[in-house]
C-alpha positions, -999 to +999 in steps of 0.1 A: +756-480-770+776-450-766+772-431-736+761-401-757+735-420-772+721-432-740+722-397-726+703-382-759+675-412-754+670-403-719+673-365-730+640-372-751+626-398-725+619-360-700+611-344-730+587-369-738+576-372-698+573-331-695+553-333-725+532-364-712+530-337-683+517-313-701+495-329-714+474-343-680+474-305-670+457-293-706+433-320-711+406-316-685+410-282-696+405-291-737+372-307-720+355-283-705+361-259-735+343-287-758+315-292-733+315-256-731+314-252-768+287-279-770+263-266-746+270-230-759+258-241-795+222-245-796+219-210-773+236-192-797+216-210-825+187-197-807+199-163-800+209-160-835+173-173-848+156-148-826+178-116-836+168-125-873+131-121-866+137-094-843+154-076-871+129-088-897+102-066-877+124-035-874+108-024-910+075-025-898+081-008-869+098+021-887+069+020-915+041+020-884+062+051-872+060+067-900+024+065-906+018+081-874+038+110-878+023+113-915-013+112-903-003+135-875+011+162-899-013+160-921-043+165-894-023+193-874-026+210-912-060+205-917-066+220-881-047+249-887-063+260-918-094+254-906-083+271-873-078+302-893-107+306-916-125+302-878-108+339-868-113+352-901-149+343-897-149+353-861-135+392-872-163+391-898-187+388-873-174+413-849-174+441-882-204+428-882-217+428-851-199+467-852-227+476-880-252+463-862-247+483-829-243+514-852-280+503-866-291+501-836-286+532-826-301+541-855-329+524-847-333+540-813-330+576-830-362+569-854-380+557-826-374+589-810-381+612-840-412+596-847-423+594-811-427+632-815-444+631-843-470+610-821-471+632-796-474+664-819-503+643-833-518+634-798-514+672-787-526+689-814-501+707-825-489+681-855-488+696-895-484+691-927-448+708-923-433+688-897-442+653-918-424+673-944-397+680-922-392+646-906-401+622-932-365+621-957-356+618-916-372+587-914-373+573-946-336+574-939-332+558-909-360+530-916-331+520-942-311+515-921-341+493-899-342+472-930-301+465-927-306+448-898-323+417-908-294+413-938-268+416-908-288+392-886-291+366-914-252+369-919-242+363-889-266+335-885-249+322-912-215+327-901-223+311-867-237+280-886-198+279-905-175+280-870-201+257-861-194+235-889-156+246-883-155+232-851-170+202-865-145+192-889-114+198-860-135+176-844-127+153-870-100+158-874-088+151-835-107+116-842-070+109-861-053+106-827-072+072-817-058+055-846-022+072-839-025+060-806-036+025-819+000+026-842+019+033-811+002+011-794+008-020-823+045-003-820+053-010-785+038-040-781+063-053-809+095-036-789+078-053-754+076-085-773+110-080-785+124-074-752+104-105-736+121-127-755+157-108-754+156-116-717+140-151-719+173-155-737+197-134-710+173-156-682+186-192-702+218-178-704+230-165-672+212-195-650+218-223-669+255-246-667+269-228-689+273-198-670+291-222-642+318-233-668+325-195-681+328-184-643+355-208-635+376-175-632+356-151-619+354-115-636+336-083-630+323-067-657+315-028-658+293-006-676+300+030-682+282+058-708+297+080-726+277+085-759+269+051-761+270+020-731+309+006-728+316-022-709+353-023-693+375-040-675+390-025-643+415-051-638+426-055-675+464-043-671+464-070-639+448-096-662+480-088-683+503-093-656+486-127-648+493-143-682+527-133-680+528-146-648+518-181-659+536-180-690+569-179-672+558-206-652+553-229-684+586-217-694+600-225-666+586-260-664+598-273-696+634-259-682+633-284-652+621-307-675+651-304-694+673-305-670 
C-alpha cells in the first residue's frame, strides 16, 4: 500500500475515534433526556386534562357572575323606585300634617267661640243676636273640624302604603342571599381549580423530574409590569457559556484530526 493510502486510513480512524469519544459523552445525556421525557409525559397529559376540565368550567363561572350582576341590578332598580315612591308619599304626609295643624288651630278657635257663648248663656247675657253673630263663624269652623277626620284617614292610608313599601324593600333585599350563594359557588369552583393546579405543581416539584431538570442549577426571577413576567438575570452569561462550550467541542475535533 502506498504511504498516502496508509495516512488516509489513519486519518479516517482518528476521525472515527473522535466520533466514538463524542458518542460516549453524548449518550449519557441522551439517556437522561429520554428518561426525562418519559417521566414528564404522564404529568403533561395530566396537566393538559386538568386544564381542559378547568377551561370547561370557566363559561359557567361567567354565566353565574352575569346572573349575579343581573339580579343585583334588578333589585337595586326596584329598591330605588320604591324609595322614590316613599319620599313622594312622605312629602304628601308632611303636607297633610301641615293642613292638620291648621285645622287644629281652627278647632281651637271653634271651642274658644263656643265657650264664649256658653259663658254668656251662664251669665244671663246670652241673646239671639249673639247667636246669629257667632253662628256663621261656628258653622265655618265646624267644616274644618269635619275635614280633620278625612285628613287623619288619608294619613293612615299613607302610613300603610309606606309600610308596604318597606316590606317590598325587604323582599327585594333578599336577593342578596341568592347572589351570595351564586358568588359562593363561583368561589368554591375557583378554589377547586386552584387546589388542582397546586396539586399538579407539587407533583412536578417533588418528583424526580425536578432533579433531572435541575442538573444545571438555574434561577428564575419574576417581575410584575402589565402582567407577571419571568426573566433570567444571567441570560447574557448563559449565552457566553454556551459559546465557550461550543469552542471546546470545536477544539476537540481539531485535536483528533491532527
